[in-house]
C-alpha positions as CSV (number, residue, x, y, z in Angstrom):
1,X,-15.2,-49.1,64.2
2,X,-11.5,-48.7,64.9
3,X,-8.5,-50.2,62.3
4,X,-7.1,-53.7,63.7
5,X,-6.0,-56.8,62.4
6,X,-8.4,-58.7,59.7
7,X,-10.3,-55.4,59.1
8,X,-11.2,-54.2,55.6
9,X,-9.5,-50.3,55.3
10,X,-10.6,-47.7,52.9
11,X,-8.4,-44.5,52.9
12,X,-8.3,-41.7,50.3
13,X,-4.4,-40.2,50.4
14,X,-1.9,-38.1,48.7
15,X,1.8,-39.6,48.8
16,X,4.7,-37.3,47.9
17,X,8.4,-37.7,48.1
18,X,10.9,-35.1,48.3
19,X,11.5,-33.2,45.0
20,X,14.9,-33.3,43.3
21,X,17.4,-30.8,44.6
22,X,16.2,-30.0,47.7
23,X,12.8,-28.7,45.8
24,X,9.3,-29.0,47.4
25,X,7.6,-32.4,47.1
26,X,6.6,-34.6,43.9
27,X,3.5,-36.2,44.1
28,X,3.8,-40.0,43.4
29,X,0.0,-41.2,43.9
30,X,-3.2,-39.8,44.7
31,X,-6.4,-41.5,45.7
32,X,-9.7,-39.9,45.9
33,X,-13.4,-40.7,47.8
34,X,-14.4,-42.1,44.6
35,X,-11.8,-44.3,44.2
36,X,-10.0,-44.9,47.7
37,X,-6.6,-47.6,48.5
38,X,-8.8,-50.7,49.9
39,X,-7.0,-53.1,51.7
40,X,-7.2,-56.2,54.4
41,X,-5.2,-54.6,57.1
42,X,-2.6,-56.9,59.4
43,X,-1.9,-59.2,56.5
44,X,1.5,-58.1,56.0
45,X,1.3,-57.1,52.6
46,X,1.4,-53.1,53.5
47,X,4.7,-51.5,54.4
48,X,4.5,-52.1,58.4
49,X,5.4,-48.3,59.2
50,X,2.2,-47.6,56.9
51,X,-0.3,-49.7,59.1
52,X,1.4,-48.8,62.2
53,X,0.7,-45.2,61.5
54,X,-3.3,-46.4,60.6
55,X,-3.6,-48.7,63.8
56,X,-6.4,-47.5,66.2
57,X,-7.8,-45.0,63.4
58,X,-12.2,-44.9,62.7
59,X,-13.8,-43.4,59.7
60,X,-13.2,-39.9,59.6
61,X,-10.0,-39.7,61.2
62,X,-7.2,-37.8,59.2
63,X,-3.4,-38.8,58.7
64,X,-0.2,-37.1,58.2
65,X,2.8,-39.2,58.6
66,X,6.5,-39.8,57.2
67,X,8.1,-43.0,56.7
68,X,11.8,-42.8,56.1
69,X,13.3,-45.0,53.0
70,X,14.6,-47.5,55.0
71,X,11.3,-48.6,56.5
72,X,9.6,-47.7,53.2
73,X,11.4,-49.3,49.9
74,X,15.0,-49.5,51.3
75,X,17.8,-47.1,50.4
76,X,19.5,-46.7,47.0
77,X,21.8,-49.4,46.5
78,X,24.3,-49.2,44.0
79,X,24.8,-53.2,43.6
80,X,21.4,-53.1,42.1
81,X,22.6,-51.5,39.1
82,X,24.1,-54.4,36.9
83,X,25.3,-54.4,33.2
84,X,23.0,-57.3,31.3
85,X,24.7,-58.9,28.1
86,X,22.9,-57.3,24.9
87,X,22.3,-60.8,24.0
88,X,19.8,-61.6,26.8
89,X,17.4,-58.4,24.9
90,X,17.8,-60.0,21.0
91,X,14.9,-61.8,19.7
92,X,15.6,-64.7,17.5
93,X,16.9,-62.4,14.9
94,X,19.2,-61.4,16.7
95,X,17.3,-57.8,16.4
96,X,16.8,-55.1,19.7
97,X,13.4,-54.0,20.1
98,X,14.6,-50.3,20.6
99,X,10.8,-49.1,21.4
100,X,11.2,-51.4,24.5
101,X,14.7,-51.7,25.3
102,X,15.3,-47.4,25.7
103,X,16.8,-45.2,28.1
104,X,14.5,-44.6,31.3
105,X,11.9,-47.3,30.1
106,X,11.0,-49.7,32.8
107,X,11.4,-53.4,31.6
108,X,9.9,-56.9,33.1
109,X,12.8,-59.4,34.1
110,X,12.7,-62.8,35.4
111,X,15.9,-63.4,37.8
112,X,17.8,-66.8,38.0
113,X,14.9,-68.4,40.0
114,X,12.2,-67.3,38.1
115,X,10.8,-64.5,40.1
116,X,9.4,-61.2,38.1
117,X,11.4,-58.0,38.7
118,X,11.1,-54.7,36.8
119,X,14.6,-52.9,35.6
120,X,15.1,-49.1,34.7
121,X,17.1,-48.8,31.4
122,X,20.2,-46.6,32.5
123,X,22.1,-47.2,29.2
124,X,21.9,-48.9,25.8
125,X,25.4,-49.8,25.2
126,X,27.1,-52.4,22.4
127,X,27.5,-55.0,24.4
128,X,25.0,-54.8,27.3
129,X,22.2,-53.0,29.2
130,X,22.9,-50.9,32.4
131,X,19.6,-51.4,34.3
132,X,18.9,-50.3,37.7
133,X,17.1,-53.1,40.0
134,X,16.2,-50.4,43.0
135,X,12.7,-49.7,43.4
136,X,11.8,-46.4,42.1
137,X,10.9,-45.1,45.0
138,X,14.1,-46.5,47.1
139,X,16.4,-43.8,49.2
140,X,12.6,-41.7,49.4
141,X,11.5,-40.5,52.3
142,X,7.3,-41.1,51.8
143,X,4.8,-38.8,53.1
144,X,1.4,-39.8,53.4
145,X,-1.4,-37.3,53.9
146,X,-5.0,-38.5,53.8
147,X,-8.6,-39.9,55.6
148,X,-9.7,-42.6,56.9
149,X,-13.1,-43.3,54.4
150,X,-13.9,-47.0,55.5
151,X,-13.3,-49.6,58.2
152,X,-15.2,-52.9,58.6
153,X,-14.6,-56.8,59.7
154,X,-13.4,-58.7,56.8
155,X,-15.8,-61.4,55.8
156,X,-14.4,-65.0,55.8
157,X,-13.6,-65.4,52.2
158,X,-11.5,-62.3,52.2
159,X,-9.7,-63.4,55.4
160,X,-9.2,-66.9,53.4
161,X,-7.9,-65.0,50.6
162,X,-5.9,-62.6,52.3
163,X,-6.8,-59.4,50.5
164,X,-10.2,-57.3,50.4
165,X,-13.0,-58.1,48.2
166,X,-15.3,-55.8,46.4
167,X,-16.3,-52.0,45.3
168,X,-12.1,-50.8,45.2
169,X,-11.3,-54.4,46.3
170,X,-10.2,-57.7,44.6
171,X,-13.1,-59.2,42.0
172,X,-12.9,-62.9,41.1
């Protein structure tokens, strides 16, 4: 069976990005044959170019492709770096949790519409906390190398729920 819309796919891959200052590639994520990445193909939950590079492959096929930043997690945008008033981070007693709100920490936040997002603390200053809301992989070229481990037709409940079930997939 080849990878096409409404298939459940399992891949084993190694994801790298260019290192800082032109150094070699840095590993971001690595799956294994025992713990592959399992997903429902063609339902719009993954990067379109990721799926495009896997379309038509079958079990045993290997892949080695790159996705440019603008087609991955976007280009790095300076307007996603913001200063948030310190008062937003103080508890009822007016204290700051210095374990959680510290330079380099990823902090769960919520925007004005109630959407959850993550921000990286760049600096904690007297009046505000400077945060970066770019995706951690924004501005990075993604390099995927791997192999297709399994391809099967999705079951009716997987199609209804919009994701893969079972080992490596979603469990109810």
